[in-house]
C-alpha positions in Angstrom: -28.5 66.1 -10.6 -31.1 65.4 -13.2 -33.7 62.7 -12.7 -32.5 61.0 -15.8 -28.9 60.8 -14.5 -30.2 59.6 -11.1 -32.4 56.9 -12.8 -29.5 55.5 -14.8 -27.3 55.7 -11.7 -29.8 53.4 -10.0 -29.8 51.1 -13.0 -25.9 51.0 -12.9 -26.0 50.0 -9.2 -28.5 47.3 -10.0 -26.3 45.8 -12.7 -23.3 45.8 -10.3 -25.4 43.9 -7.7 -26.7 41.4 -10.2 -23.2 40.7 -11.4 -22.0 40.4 -7.8 -24.6 37.6 -7.0 -23.5 35.8 -10.2 -19.8 35.9 -9.2 -20.2 34.4 -5.7 -18.1 31.2 -5.5 -20.1 28.0 -5.5 -19.8 24.8 -3.6 -20.6 21.3 -5.0 -22.1 19.8 -1.8 -25.8 19.3 -1.1 -27.3 18.7 -4.5 -30.9 19.0 -3.0 -30.1 22.6 -2.1 -28.9 23.2 -5.6 -32.1 21.8 -7.0 -34.1 24.1 -4.7 -32.1 27.1 -6.0 -33.0 26.0 -9.5 -36.7 26.0 -8.7 -36.3 29.6 -7.4 -34.4 30.6 -10.5 -37.2 29.1 -12.7 -39.9 30.8 -10.7 -38.2 34.1 -10.9 -37.7 33.8 -14.6 -41.3 32.8 -15.2 -42.6 35.7 -13.2 -40.3 38.1 -15.0 -41.3 36.9 -18.4 -45.0 37.2 -17.5 -44.5 40.7 -16.1 -42.6 41.8 -19.2 -45.2 40.3 -21.5 -48.1 42.0 -19.7 -46.3 45.4 -19.5 -45.5 45.4 -23.2 -43.7 48.2 -25.0 -43.2 50.4 -21.9 -40.6 48.0 -20.4 -37.4 49.8 -19.6 -34.7 49.3 -17.0 -35.0 52.9 -16.0 -37.2 53.7 -13.0 -38.6 56.7 -14.8 -42.0 56.2 -16.2 -41.7 55.6 -20.0 -43.7 58.0 -22.2 -45.0 55.1 -24.2 -46.3 53.3 -21.0 -49.6 53.4 -19.2 -50.6 52.2 -15.7 -50.8 48.4 -15.9 -52.9 46.7 -13.2 -53.6 43.3 -14.8 -51.6 40.0 -14.8 -49.0 39.9 -12.0 -49.5 43.7 -11.5 -52.9 42.8 -10.0 -51.1 41.3 -7.0 -47.8 43.3 -6.8 -46.7 46.7 -8.1 -43.2 45.7 -9.0 -43.3 42.1 -10.2 -40.1 42.5 -12.2 -38.2 43.5 -9.0 -39.9 40.5 -7.3 -38.8 38.2 -10.1 -35.2 39.4 -10.1 -35.1 39.0 -6.3 -36.5 35.5 -6.4 -34.1 34.4 -9.2 -31.1 36.0 -7.4 -32.1 34.1 -4.2 -32.1 31.0 -6.3 -28.6 31.7 -7.6 -27.5 32.4 -4.0 -29.0 29.2 -2.7 -27.4 27.2 -5.5 -24.0 28.7 -4.6 -24.4 27.4 -1.1 -22.4 30.4 0.0 -23.4 32.9 2.7 -21.9 35.7 0.6 -24.5 35.1 -2.0 -27.3 35.4 0.5 -25.8 38.6 1.8 -25.7 40.1 -1.8 -29.4 39.1 -2.2 -30.3 40.9 1.0 -28.5 44.0 -0.4 -30.4 43.6 -3.7 -33.8 43.4 -1.9 -32.9 46.5 0.1 -31.8 48.3 -3.1 -35.0 47.4 -4.9 -37.0 48.8 -1.9 -35.1 52.1 -2.2 -35.4 52.1 -6.0 -39.1 51.3 -5.9 -39.8 54.2 -3.5 -37.9 56.5 -5.7 -39.8 55.3 -8.7 -43.2 55.5 -7.0 -42.9 59.2 -6.4 -42.7 59.6 -10.2 -45.4 57.1 -10.8 -47.8 58.9 -8.5 -47.1 62.2 -10.3 -47.4 60.6 -13.8 -50.4 58.3 -13.6 -53.8 59.4 -12.2 -54.9 56.5 -10.0 -51.5 55.2 -9.1 -51.8 56.2 -5.4 -55.1 54.4 -5.1 -53.6 51.3 -6.9 -50.6 51.4 -4.5 -52.9 51.6 -1.5 -54.6 48.3 -2.6 -51.6 46.3 -4.0 -48.4 45.2 -2.2 -45.0 46.4 -3.4 -43.2 43.1 -3.9 -45.3 40.6 -2.1 -49.1 40.5 -2.4 -50.6 42.6 0.4 -47.3 43.7 1.9 -46.0 47.2 1.4 -49.1 49.1 0.4 -48.8 52.9 0.2 -50.8 54.9 2.7 -51.9 58.4 2.7 
């Protein structure tokens, strides 16, 4: 299977998981929990917008490095290598919290696991594409500052 087909297969799985978290039935009890979920959604959206603005023209849903992109290590990329995955995870957690349904939390756990897999797949290509990526990855956490640094 070609890398391009595999990359778009990963994007397809991601879309299915995001739709799944949005389709989880919601409950109307505990408005304070719904408000906390709203804060997470807003935080995830803000981080995602910041990451996209800093990354610029190279933004793509594909985990293959874009030919028009370069290694970005400023803005949110100074603290985490995959701030867009972090942003989507936080926003989805907010949606799940707002739903007040354990199924939503379960879908978010699957999404985070999926992003961990997708990020590892992507990072093999980033190391091969960008000189200095391995050193950057050894200093910067994957999704959370300081957590998930690459070694060796």
